[in-house]
C-alpha positions in Angstrom: -104.3 92.9 107.4 -101.6 95.6 107.2 -100.8 97.0 103.8 -97.1 98.0 103.9 -95.2 100.6 101.9 -91.6 101.7 102.1 -90.2 105.1 101.2 -86.5 106.1 100.9 -85.7 109.4 102.7 -82.8 110.6 100.6 -84.5 110.0 97.3 -87.2 112.5 97.9 -85.7 115.0 100.3 -86.9 118.6 99.7 -85.8 121.5 102.0 -88.5 124.1 102.6 -88.7 127.1 104.8 -91.4 127.5 107.5 -92.2 131.0 106.5 -94.0 129.6 103.4 -96.6 128.3 105.8 -98.7 125.1 105.6 -100.8 125.2 102.5 -102.6 121.8 103.0 -102.1 118.3 101.8 -103.6 117.5 98.5 -102.8 115.4 95.4 -100.8 117.7 93.2 -102.2 115.8 90.1 -105.8 116.4 91.1 -107.0 120.0 91.0 -110.4 119.0 92.4 -109.1 117.3 95.5 -109.6 120.3 97.7 -113.3 119.5 97.5 -112.8 115.8 97.9 -114.9 113.8 100.4 -113.9 110.5 101.9 -115.4 107.2 100.6 -114.3 103.8 101.7 -112.1 102.1 99.1 -111.1 105.3 97.4 -107.5 106.6 97.6 -106.9 109.8 99.5 -103.8 111.9 100.1 -102.0 111.9 103.5 -98.9 114.0 104.2 -96.2 113.3 106.8 -94.1 116.4 107.7 -90.7 115.7 109.4 -88.9 118.7 110.8 -85.6 119.7 112.4 -86.9 121.3 115.6 -89.6 120.9 118.2 -90.8 124.5 117.6 -92.5 124.6 114.2 -93.2 128.4 114.6 -89.5 129.1 114.0 -87.7 128.6 110.7 -86.6 125.0 110.2 -85.9 122.5 107.5 -88.4 119.9 106.9 -89.3 117.2 104.4 -92.8 116.2 103.2 -93.9 112.7 102.3 -97.2 112.1 100.4 -99.0 108.8 100.6 -102.2 107.7 98.8 -103.7 104.8 100.8 -107.3 103.6 100.4 -109.8 104.9 102.9 -110.4 102.3 105.7 -107.4 100.2 104.7 -105.1 99.6 107.7 -101.8 100.8 106.2 -98.2 101.0 107.4 -95.6 103.4 105.9 -92.0 102.7 106.6 -89.6 105.6 106.0 -86.6 103.5 105.0 -83.2 104.4 106.5 -84.8 107.3 108.4 -82.9 106.4 111.6 -79.5 106.6 109.9 -80.4 109.7 107.8 -82.3 111.7 110.5 -80.4 110.8 113.6 -76.9 109.6 112.7 -76.1 111.8 109.6 -78.5 114.7 110.3 -79.7 114.9 106.7 -82.1 117.7 107.6 -79.1 119.9 108.2 -79.6 120.4 111.9 -75.9 119.7 112.7 -75.6 118.6 116.3 -79.1 117.4 116.8 -81.8 119.1 119.0 -85.0 117.3 117.9 -86.6 115.6 115.0 -90.4 115.9 115.0 -93.3 115.3 112.8 -97.0 115.9 112.2 -99.7 114.6 109.9 -101.7 116.5 107.4 -104.8 115.6 105.4 -106.4 118.4 103.3 -106.4 121.5 105.6 -106.4 119.4 108.7 -103.3 118.8 110.8 -102.4 116.7 113.9 -100.5 117.7 117.0 -96.7 117.2 116.6 -94.7 114.3 118.0 -91.1 113.6 118.7 -89.1 111.0 116.7 -85.6 111.8 118.1 -85.1 113.4 121.5 -81.5 114.2 122.2 -80.1 114.3 125.7 -79.5 117.8 127.2 -76.0 118.6 128.4 -77.1 120.2 131.6 -76.9 123.9 132.4 -75.5 124.8 129.0 -78.6 123.3 127.4 -76.3 122.1 124.6 -76.9 118.8 122.7 -74.8 116.3 121.0 -74.7 112.6 119.8 -75.3 110.4 122.9 -76.1 106.7 123.2 -78.9 107.7 125.6 -80.8 109.8 123.1 -84.4 108.6 122.8 -85.9 107.3 119.5 -89.7 107.0 119.2 -90.2 104.9 116.0 -93.8 103.7 116.3 -96.9 105.9 115.6 -100.5 105.3 114.7 -102.6 108.1 113.2 -106.3 108.0 113.4 -108.3 109.9 110.8 -111.7 110.9 112.2 -114.4 111.3 109.5 -118.0 112.3 109.8 -120.2 111.7 106.7 -117.2 111.9 104.4 -115.7 115.1 106.0 -112.5 114.9 108.0 -113.1 116.3 111.5 -109.9 115.5 113.2 -106.4 113.8 113.1 -105.4 112.2 116.4 -102.6 110.0 117.6 -103.1 106.6 119.3 -101.2 105.5 122.3 -98.2 103.3 121.3 -97.3 101.7 124.6 -97.6 98.0 123.5 -94.0 97.7 122.3 -92.3 98.3 125.6 -92.5 98.3 129.5 -94.6 101.1 131.0 -91.4 102.9 132.2 -90.3 103.3 128.6 -93.6 104.8 127.4 -93.6 108.6 127.7 -95.8 111.5 126.8 -95.1 112.4 123.2 -97.6 114.9 121.9 -96.8 118.6 121.4 -98.2 121.9 120.2 -96.6 123.6 117.2 -94.7 125.9 119.6 -93.1 122.9 121.4 -95.3 122.7 124.5 -96.9 119.5 125.7 -100.4 119.1 124.3 -103.4 119.3 126.6 -104.1 116.2 128.6 -107.3 115.4 126.6 -105.1 115.2 123.4 -101.9 113.8 125.0 -100.7 110.4 123.8 -97.7 108.3 124.8 -95.2 106.4 122.8 -92.4 103.8 123.4 -88.8 104.7 123.0 -85.6 103.0 122.4 -82.2 104.5 123.2 -79.8 105.3 120.5 -77.5 102.6 122.0 -80.3 100.0 121.5 -80.9 101.2 118.0 -77.2 100.9 117.1 -77.1 97.4 118.6 -80.1 96.4 116.5 -78.4 97.8 113.4 -75.3 95.7 114.2 -77.5 92.7 114.3 -78.8 93.4 110.8 -82.1 94.8 112.1 -82.0 98.2 110.3 -85.8 98.8 110.3 -87.1 98.7 113.9 -85.7 102.2 114.7 -86.9 103.7 111.4 -90.0 105.8 111.4 -93.0 103.5 111.1 -96.4 105.2 110.5 -99.6 103.2 110.8 -102.9 104.8 109.6 -106.4 103.8 110.6 -109.8 105.4 109.9 -112.8 106.0 112.2 -116.3 107.4 111.8 -118.4 107.3 108.6 -117.8 107.9 105.0 -119.8 110.0 102.5 -122.3 107.1 102.1 -122.8 106.8 105.8 -120.8 103.5 106.0 -118.8 103.1 109.2 -115.0 102.6 109.0 -113.7 99.3 110.4 -109.9 99.8 110.5 -110.0 101.6 113.9 -110.3 98.2 115.5 -106.7 97.5 114.5 -105.2 100.4 116.5 -102.5 99.4 119.0 -104.4 100.6 122.0 -107.1 98.0 121.3 -104.8 95.1 121.8 -102.8 93.7 124.7 -99.0 94.2 124.4 -98.2 90.5 123.6 -100.6 90.6 120.6 -99.1 93.8 119.3 -95.6 92.4 119.4 -96.7 89.3 117.6 -98.4 91.3 115.0 -95.3 93.5 114.5 -93.0 90.5 114.0 -95.3 89.1 111.3 -95.7 92.0 108.9 -96.6 91.6 105.3 -93.9 92.1 102.6 -93.2 95.5 101.2 -95.5 96.9 98.5 -93.9 98.6 95.5 -93.8 102.4 95.6 -94.1 104.7 92.6 -93.2 108.4 92.7 
């Protein structure tokens, strides 16, 4: 079962400057959460950071989303209207787009970064602009690796079940914009901007939005093993994934 949440980008957009540094992902209403350990069934804070460049070591604009799912609950977070806001209207302020990227944070732990929007280069000038062949990578599954209640890693799952092999590309980067080492490298399906615009014209305005799935693996503070990792996309054949995606649960309400 997938627990589904939707979030509206424009309603909670906050511009921050990279020079402030990453200070961790914690519940701002819980002063004790920095010492929190993971227990199945309890809610824990997850942050999705979306930025206006592939190189996070430079100054850039970014927005931070905070989610509070239950540990070991297979959850989906849909960033509503993110394709329109991030790609078509450049709400992050990047003007003619270069890249839109993201990473996950839980406590002081962070994942590698990934690409959501990859614009087409204009050849020798290395300039960029709106193009129907820009690549959009909307599907992502984050795996939170826990040992005895302590998070030991955040990794991405391969997301190749939504498309032919030729449309599934390497999509894991370091914070300086280089491809991640092969041991940590994961792939993802893309759609072209032309395909996303066509879907929007057909009243499908969600497929190309950012869709984050979260699963848990390892053991909680009581030594109980997590079960939700069995739902990761890479554990199923493509036909099963596509069927699952087309039969998602209704949206759950979201409070700020």
